[in-house]
N, C-alpha and C positions, 0 to 999 in steps of 0.2 A: 502417864495418864491411866494406865491399867490399874496401878495401885490405888489411884484416886477413886476409880469406879468400884473396885473391890471394897474399898473402905466405905463408900457410900451405901453399900449393900450389906455391910456387916456391923459397922460401928453404931452405937447409940440406940440399938434396937433392944431396949430394956423393959418395955411395957408388955407384960404377958396377957394374952387372952386365951382362955381354955376352950378348945373346940372339940366337939364329939368325934369328928372325923380325923383331924390332923394333930390332935394333942395341943401342946402349947404353940401359939402363934405370937411372934414378937413384933411389936410396932415401936416406933420412936414415940416420944411423948407428944410431939406435934401431930403425928398420924393418929394417935389415940384421941386427940381433940376432935378429929374429924368424925369418929364414930360416936362421940358424945354430942354432936350437933343435932339440932332439931330435924333438919332434912334427912339425916341418916337414921335417927331414932324412928322416923316414920316407917322405914323398911323393917323394923322389928315388929311392926303391926300388919305386915303383909305376908301371908303364907306364900312360900315359894311356888307351891303347886295349886294354889287356889282351892277348888272344891275336891281335890283328890282325897282329902282327909275323910270325906263321906264314904269312901270305898276302902281306903287304907288309913285307918285311924291314927297311925304313927306319923303321917305326913303333915305335921304341924310346924316343920322347920320354916324359917323365914328368909326373906331376901337379905336381911342383915347378916345372918350367919353365912349364907352363900357368898356374899360380897367379901367378907373377911377371908373366907376360904380362897376366893379368886386372887385376892391380894397375896396371900401366903404362897400360892403356887406361882404367881407372877414373879415374886421375889426370887424364889428358888430357880425359876426358869432363867432369869437374868443373870443370876450368879453362875449358872452352868455355861451360859452363852458367853459371858465375859471371860471365863476361863478357857473357852474354846475358840477365842480369836475375834470376838466382836469389839474391835478396838475403835470403832466409830462412836461408841456410846459416850455421852456427856453426863456429868453429875446432875445437871438440871433436867436432862432428858430422862434419866433413870428415875429420879424422884417424881417427875411428872407421870411416868408410866405406872409407878406404884400407886400414886394417887388415883389414876384413871382406873386401875384394877379395883381399888377399894370403893370407888364411887360410881362404877359403870352403870349401876341400876338405880341411881338416885332419882331419876324421873319416871320410874316404872309405875304402871297402873296396877291396882289390885285386880284380881280376876282377869289377867292380861289377855287371855285368849278370847274373852268375851268382847274385847274392845278393838281387836285387830282390824275388823272390817269397817269400823266407824271412821268418819272424816275427822280424825284427831291428829295432832302433832305426834311424831314418833317419840318413843321414850328416850331414844338417843338424843334427839333434839332438845327435849325437855331437860335432860341431864346436863347437856352443854349449857343451857340457859341458867340453870341453878348454879353451876360451878362458876360462871362468870359474874354472878351477882353476890352481893353481901347476904349472909355472913360467910358463905363458902369461899368467896374469892380471897378474902384475907386469910382464912384458915388454911386453904390450900397453899397460898403463898408462903405462909409461915413454915411449911414442911420443907421448903427449898424447891418446890415445884413451881412451874409457870402455869397459872390458872387457864390462860388461853390455850396453851399447848396441851394441857391436860384435857380440856374440853374437846379440842380438835382430835385427839386420839380416839375419843368415844363417838363424837358426832362428825361423820364424814362430810356433812353438808357445810361445815365451817371451812371457809376458803383459806387454806393454808397449804404450804408446800415444804419440801425438804426431805432428804432421804431418811433422816432419823425418825421423823414423824411417820412416814410411810412404813418404816420398819416396825414401829410400835403398833400401828394399826393392824399390820399383818399378824403380830404376836397375839393381840387381844381377840382377834376374830379369824380363826382358821381351823384346819382339820384337827389339830392337837393343841388348841388354845387352853389357857388356864380356866376359862369360864366353863367350857365343856367338860374338862377333866374333873372339875369340882362338882358340877351339877349332876353328872351321871353317877358318880360315887355317892354323893350326898343324898340324892333322891332315892337311890336303891337302898341305902342304909335305913332311911327313915320309913320307907314303904315296906321294908322287910323282904325285899326280893333280891336275888343274886345277880340280876342281869347287868347292872351298871358298873360293877367293880372293874377297875382298870389298874394296870401295873404302872402307877405314876412314877415311882422311883426310876424304873428302867427307861421309861419314855423320856423323862427330863434329862437323864444322863446321856442319852444317845442323840439328842437333837443338835444339829450343827447350824451356826448362825449364817444367814445370807442377807446382805444389805437390802436386796430388792425383794426377795421372796419371804423374808422373815426367818424361816428355818428350812433346812433340807434334812432329809433322812437318808439312811442307807438301807439295804434290803433286810437287815436285822430287825428293823422296826415295822416292816410290812405286816406281820401278824398282829402287832399292837394297833395299827391303824384299822385293820380288819375287825379287831375286837371292839374298837370305838364305834365303828359303823354299825356292826351287828347289835351292839348294846343299845345304841340309840334306837334302832329299829324295834328291838324287843321292849324297850321302855315305852315307846309310843304305842305299841300294840297291846301291852298289858297294863300300863299305868296311865300315861298322858291321855290316850284316846280310849280308855276303857268306856264301855257304853254308859255307865252311870255318871262318869266324869263328863262325857260329852253331853249328857242330858242336863246336868246342872249348869254347865257352861252355856248351853243353848237357851236355857230358861233365863239366865241373867242377860244374855245377849238380846233376846227378844224384848225383855223389859226395857233395856237401854234404847233399842231401836224405836220402840213405841213412844218412849218418853221424849226422845230427841225429836221424833217426827211430830209430836203434838205440841212441842214448844215448852213442855213442863220443865225441862232442863236444857242447858246448853252444853256444848262441848267443853267450854272452859270450866264448868261446874265439876268436871270429872278429874281435873288436874290436882295433884298433890293430896289425893285422898288415900286413906288406908282401907283395909277390909271393912272395918266397922263404919267408917265414914261413907263408903259407897252404899252400904245397905241402909244406913240412916238417911242419906240423901234421897234415895229412891223411895223409901217408905214414907218419908215426910212430904215429898213433893209430888209423888205419883200415886201412892197407895197401891202399887202393883201387887196383885195376888201372886204373881210369879216369884217376886222377891221374897215375900213372906213364906212361900212354900219352900224355897231353897234354904232360907234361914232355919226353918224347922225340919229340914231334911226330908221333905215330901217331894222326892224327885220323880219326874215323869217316867213312865214305863216305856220300854222300847216296843214299838208296834211293827216295825219293818226295818230291814237292813238290806241295802241294795248296792251291788257293785257299781262303781263309778262309770263303767263303760255302758251301763244301761240307762243313763239319765242324760238330760240336756244340761251339761255342766255350766255353760255360759249363762243360761237362764237362772240357774240356782245361785250363781255367784253374785247376781244382782239382787240387792236387798229388796227392791220394789217387786221384781219378778217373783222372788221367793215368797214374799207375802201374798201375792196373788195366787200362787200355786197352793199355799197353805189354806187359803179360803176355799179354793176349788176342791182340794182334797177333803177338807172338813165337811163340805156340802155332800160329797160323794159318800163319806163314811156315815153321815147323818141319815142316809137312806135306809140303812140297816140297823144302826144304833139309834139311841136317842140323840136329839140335836146337840151338836158340839158348839160350845162358845168359841169365839175367835181366838182366845188364848189357851184353849184346851189341846191344841195340836201344834207341834213345831217340827219343821223340816231342818235337820242339821247337816251342814256340809263342812268338812274339815278345812282348815286354812292351809295354804301352801306350806310345805316343809322341804328343807334342803338337807342333803347329806354331803358335806364338804369333803372333797378328795384332792384339793389343789396342792399337792406336795410333789417335790421333785426328788426322785430316788437317784442319788449321786452315783453309786457304783454300777447302776444299770443304765445311767445316762438318759432317763426318760421320766415322764410324769407318772404319778401313781396309777392313774387309770389305764396306762399302757404298760405297766410293769408286770412282774411275775405274779402279782396278786390275783386271787380268784375274783376279787371285787371289781370287775370291769364295769364300764359305764352302763352297759345293758343290765347287769345284775343289780346295780344300785337303783336304776330306774324301775326295775321289777319289784324291788322291795318297797319303794314308795307307792307303786300302784296297788300292791297288796294291802297297804295301810288304808288307802282311800276308799271309804264306803260312805254312802248317804244313809242317814237314819231318820226315821220318823218316830217322834215321841208323843205320847198322849198322857193326859192327866191320869193319876193312879185310880181315880174313881171309875175309869173304864177298863180296869185291868181284867175283869171277868169276861170282857168282850174281845180280848186280843186274838183269840183263835179264829175269829170271824172277820179280822181286818182284811179289807179288800185288796186285790191285786192293784198295785199303784204304778207299775212301770209306764202305763200309757199316759198317766197324768204328769209324771215327772219327766 
């Protein structure tokens, strides 16, 4: 059986794809058919980091290149785990996992952080639906994978069971998963910052398979897990949640909320769009000035930054309550400035973020959060709290008035 699994991970991988980050990535001809399909090509037209290119001009890499990178690391991961005793793997399961790595973002939205609060299906659910329908169903089947099994690895809402499925789910989403190892390295490379670089070769070579937990580590990998956690923190602080990125994201989000609330668009209109399709939809159906401003790079200026502890977080997390607070704050500002239009001011609240530490350290006999690592649960929670700030953005035409922006704690 082991030879069969090893063969399924090494033979017939003759189709090369040249990647900036990992060099030559080899696929089978049938896997190559997946990246030539229309659903996958859509990912070539979605920036991995949405509006980050407005701040870091190099960040124009796509969800397609990221997906191919995740497949590459997923294959390397399975090769190492098979050699280190994962004798429960099946050929069909291996091929399904590789297809899942390659297609895991198939249902992703453009400007994804703009849509997280909206009442839409998750991108994992949309991905599962796409894989189980034609043409992807047949294309996935031709690779030797099971389309339903592939979809179930990605979409945990699909009712399925089995230890091999649970094993692959743990591999695809965990503290040291191929998704995270690719996006941290890739995002850092394209943004031109050093914070995301990880020692992938060492990490993959030291992971040990575990049927229930996916992988275990020993204490030699503790520094690498710490590096991943701190890199993620730094990338959020300097790139993902940079104030200009938050501003552009908040502008798109408000345009979407307004458009959905008015009935000018429906949630279903937002499925299967790429970046250009999203902007075209909103421009044609809503005529939103916010969308036109983002398209032209006229990003709102930051008027205030408030620690999360100083605001009513529950009220801000409610879309309706936040809109009411925006109107109230705009009215307050209008007392000293000229009158603000309802779309001239936006309150931005970051979406929830997690820092996964669910690994077992074998030689210490305890979970990572209880291990000899400096990154105890309290420290990880502290990092997250440091990231969380509420920001108020206003149209650039009021930039000259920013020094007189009022104290807003009492309103928020």
